[in-house]
Legacy VTK file of the C-alpha trace (Angstrom):
# vtk DataFile Version 3.0
C-alpha trace
ASCII
DATASET POLYDATA
POINTS 250 float
-207.000 -54.397 -126.471
-209.585 -55.708 -128.901
-209.439 -59.415 -129.755
-211.377 -59.283 -133.009
-211.832 -63.040 -133.450
-212.620 -65.411 -130.590
-214.492 -68.709 -130.268
-215.043 -68.838 -126.516
-218.297 -70.710 -127.085
-216.259 -73.609 -128.488
-216.553 -76.853 -126.514
-212.860 -76.668 -125.575
-213.757 -73.816 -123.204
-216.771 -75.529 -121.680
-215.114 -76.337 -118.366
-213.263 -73.069 -117.687
-214.779 -70.364 -119.897
-215.169 -67.860 -117.071
-211.576 -68.320 -115.928
-210.383 -67.783 -119.500
-212.483 -64.650 -119.726
-211.062 -63.300 -116.476
-207.480 -63.990 -117.584
-208.194 -62.004 -120.723
-209.444 -59.066 -118.677
-206.321 -59.125 -116.523
-204.191 -58.962 -119.701
-206.026 -55.863 -120.891
-208.424 -57.498 -123.366
-211.467 -55.320 -122.766
-213.257 -55.961 -126.094
-213.848 -59.220 -127.968
-215.751 -60.243 -131.075
-217.171 -63.723 -130.505
-217.436 -65.320 -133.933
-219.962 -68.042 -134.786
-220.081 -70.941 -137.241
-223.785 -71.896 -137.391
-227.153 -70.970 -135.892
-226.615 -72.815 -132.604
-223.221 -71.208 -131.984
-224.632 -67.807 -132.990
-227.368 -68.095 -130.386
-224.902 -69.254 -127.755
-222.558 -66.381 -128.602
-225.353 -63.867 -128.122
-226.209 -65.331 -124.715
-222.535 -65.183 -123.733
-222.259 -61.575 -124.896
-225.378 -60.597 -122.977
-223.695 -61.733 -119.776
-220.266 -60.205 -120.438
-219.496 -56.541 -120.933
-217.335 -55.749 -123.926
-218.231 -58.904 -125.842
-219.834 -58.508 -129.266
-220.936 -61.101 -131.792
-220.624 -62.169 -135.420
-223.334 -64.561 -136.641
-223.324 -66.835 -139.672
-222.360 -70.131 -141.297
-218.717 -71.156 -141.605
-217.811 -72.871 -144.897
-217.225 -76.120 -142.991
-220.864 -76.021 -141.863
-222.405 -74.655 -145.050
-223.752 -78.085 -146.007
-225.821 -78.113 -142.810
-227.468 -74.717 -143.332
-231.219 -75.481 -143.365
-233.775 -73.950 -145.703
-234.610 -70.519 -144.350
-231.269 -70.137 -142.570
-230.883 -66.609 -143.950
-234.090 -65.539 -142.240
-232.768 -66.991 -138.984
-229.507 -65.081 -139.294
-231.354 -61.908 -140.262
-233.471 -62.214 -137.128
-230.352 -62.658 -134.981
-228.891 -59.509 -136.531
-231.595 -57.478 -134.792
-229.909 -58.141 -131.451
-227.866 -55.124 -130.311
-224.848 -57.311 -129.527
-224.544 -58.521 -133.136
-221.996 -56.445 -135.049
-220.966 -58.617 -138.028
-221.814 -61.551 -140.281
-219.293 -64.345 -139.931
-217.368 -66.207 -140.162
-218.176 -66.873 -143.779
-216.094 -67.775 -146.800
-214.423 -70.690 -148.556
-212.278 -73.544 -147.280
-210.869 -75.713 -150.070
-208.309 -77.294 -147.722
-210.610 -79.519 -145.693
-213.573 -79.416 -148.071
-215.980 -80.331 -145.279
-218.787 -78.907 -147.403
-219.066 -79.286 -151.184
-217.419 -76.331 -152.902
-220.536 -75.288 -154.785
-222.480 -75.143 -151.514
-219.696 -73.177 -149.839
-219.759 -70.653 -152.686
-223.548 -70.361 -152.659
-223.718 -69.878 -148.897
-220.866 -67.360 -148.968
-222.584 -65.268 -151.649
-225.923 -65.393 -149.871
-224.470 -64.235 -146.564
-222.523 -61.414 -148.200
-225.757 -60.138 -149.708
-227.495 -60.466 -146.335
-224.713 -58.408 -144.773
-225.407 -55.617 -147.217
-229.114 -55.793 -146.429
-228.581 -55.514 -142.665
-225.626 -53.122 -143.091
-223.062 -55.154 -141.167
-219.406 -55.922 -142.004
-218.335 -59.451 -142.890
-215.700 -61.671 -141.285
-214.127 -63.790 -144.038
-212.481 -67.197 -143.703
-210.394 -68.342 -146.651
-208.111 -71.371 -146.755
-206.550 -72.704 -149.950
-209.096 -70.560 -151.771
-207.752 -67.024 -151.552
-208.016 -66.154 -155.235
-211.543 -67.543 -155.417
-212.558 -65.677 -152.275
-211.111 -62.379 -153.449
-212.781 -62.732 -156.849
-216.190 -63.104 -155.213
-215.642 -60.033 -153.066
-214.263 -58.037 -156.009
-217.546 -58.625 -157.814
-219.276 -57.122 -154.791
-216.898 -54.258 -154.155
-219.324 -52.234 -152.047
-218.969 -54.659 -149.138
-216.595 -54.191 -146.220
-215.108 -56.207 -143.390
-212.027 -58.244 -142.545
-210.142 -61.101 -144.126
-209.432 -63.106 -140.995
-206.217 -65.121 -140.530
-204.835 -64.090 -143.890
-202.451 -66.447 -145.640
-201.662 -64.595 -148.841
-198.938 -63.597 -151.232
-198.114 -59.948 -151.901
-200.476 -59.652 -154.859
-203.392 -61.128 -152.923
-202.708 -58.873 -149.947
-202.691 -55.835 -152.235
-206.035 -56.900 -153.716
-207.544 -57.260 -150.237
-206.321 -53.814 -149.223
-207.504 -52.311 -152.528
-210.992 -53.581 -151.697
-210.897 -51.531 -148.495
-210.881 -54.588 -146.239
-208.997 -55.015 -143.000
-206.547 -57.886 -142.454
-206.632 -60.073 -139.353
-203.242 -60.892 -137.815
-202.941 -63.744 -135.319
-200.562 -66.271 -133.781
-199.324 -67.597 -137.117
-197.165 -64.470 -137.293
-195.081 -65.865 -134.432
-194.009 -68.952 -136.360
-194.933 -69.804 -139.961
-194.998 -66.371 -141.559
-192.089 -65.791 -143.949
-194.400 -65.075 -146.904
-196.687 -62.896 -144.788
-193.828 -60.763 -143.475
-192.752 -59.903 -147.035
-195.890 -57.821 -147.621
-196.884 -57.071 -144.035
-193.888 -54.805 -143.500
-195.416 -52.369 -146.022
-199.053 -52.786 -145.006
-200.787 -49.746 -143.516
-201.160 -50.217 -139.765
-204.592 -48.566 -139.879
-205.896 -51.608 -141.774
-204.635 -54.316 -139.411
-206.566 -56.087 -136.681
-205.249 -58.280 -133.867
-207.018 -61.590 -133.295
-206.408 -64.911 -131.579
-208.913 -67.226 -133.325
-208.901 -69.081 -130.015
-208.857 -72.006 -129.376
-206.863 -72.280 -132.625
-203.576 -70.825 -133.965
-201.854 -70.480 -130.615
-198.816 -68.155 -130.745
-195.344 -68.889 -129.483
-194.407 -69.462 -126.690
-197.616 -71.493 -126.149
-197.813 -73.170 -129.535
-199.565 -76.593 -129.467
-201.557 -75.533 -126.394
-205.138 -74.328 -126.495
-205.225 -70.680 -127.519
-207.061 -68.020 -125.520
-207.532 -64.217 -125.646
-204.927 -63.542 -122.966
-202.292 -64.601 -125.523
-203.127 -61.695 -127.819
-200.139 -59.832 -126.389
-197.791 -62.207 -128.219
-199.420 -61.327 -131.530
-199.021 -57.639 -130.725
-195.331 -58.174 -129.963
-194.771 -60.068 -133.224
-196.500 -57.377 -135.257
-194.515 -54.712 -133.447
-191.286 -56.409 -134.508
-192.362 -56.568 -138.164
-193.619 -52.983 -138.431
-190.980 -51.390 -136.224
-193.596 -49.730 -134.037
-193.929 -49.967 -130.270
-196.111 -52.691 -128.783
-198.293 -50.063 -127.113
-198.781 -48.324 -130.456
-199.771 -51.608 -132.108
-202.274 -52.326 -129.352
-203.782 -48.843 -129.606
-203.961 -48.738 -133.416
-205.418 -52.225 -133.794
-208.042 -51.554 -131.123
-208.989 -48.303 -132.831
-209.270 -50.151 -136.139
-211.497 -52.823 -134.614
-213.800 -50.247 -133.084
-214.063 -48.382 -136.381
-214.982 -51.559 -138.258
-217.332 -53.234 -135.815
-218.537 -50.667 -133.283
-218.744 -47.327 -135.108
LINES 1 251
250 0 1 2 3 4 5 6 7 8 9 10 11 12 13 14 15 16 17 18 19 20 21 22 23 24 25 26 27 28 29 30 31 32 33 34 35 36 37 38 39 40 41 42 43 44 45 46 47 48 49 50 51 52 53 54 55 56 57 58 59 60 61 62 63 64 65 66 67 68 69 70 71 72 73 74 75 76 77 78 79 80 81 82 83 84 85 86 87 88 89 90 91 92 93 94 95 96 97 98 99 100 101 102 103 104 105 106 107 108 109 110 111 112 113 114 115 116 117 118 119 120 121 122 123 124 125 126 127 128 129 130 131 132 133 134 135 136 137 138 139 140 141 142 143 144 145 146 147 148 149 150 151 152 153 154 155 156 157 158 159 160 161 162 163 164 165 166 167 168 169 170 171 172 173 174 175 176 177 178 179 180 181 182 183 184 185 186 187 188 189 190 191 192 193 194 195 196 197 198 199 200 201 202 203 204 205 206 207 208 209 210 211 212 213 214 215 216 217 218 219 220 221 222 223 224 225 226 227 228 229 230 231 232 233 234 235 236 237 238 239 240 241 242 243 244 245 246 247 248 249
């Protein structure tokens, strides 16, 4: 399986990262995309990927950290993109829920990193919380970009707009609990546009909700998606892994 959104370089894995990685391998997670939130985490992710087969990296500034992006940060990210383990720009986007960075700075940094992604010819990993319409509108203005809307919380119209843009949709542990609205449109979504992700250490699926999330729990997301789409769990695992490889590794 391909866990298309991990944060194993997060401090919550500092004391047992290797054990977590090994548990993931035993559960059939043979590919991961380690997603960054600033320059320091991007560099750490690359070092982690260098030491672990099947781990790839997304580099960039999360909207929470956009306010801390220094002058010249785009040149730093562009330099990191030269590393063969780097396969995406992310996670980038807008977060109007926590507003940890001013909204104008979030928007500016998001736009700048999208344009960088085009320059270096890499897909983007998008974070959007309480800002879905605003996020989609930015991407619609730049319709030649491609990537994934990670951890999508959307209504049917927004989901259709994302799919019309040619983007993939990231499905994670939220599908196992708070997902009534998502299931309304997900049942008709094309399986070839869906990716499985954990977003570990966040968004832990049932039956481990409220614990720290980790890649070995991806199987619960696959089971939940299987139930919604009426396809076998093995089929979901195979299709989502194929989709991830096509987006990030082709």
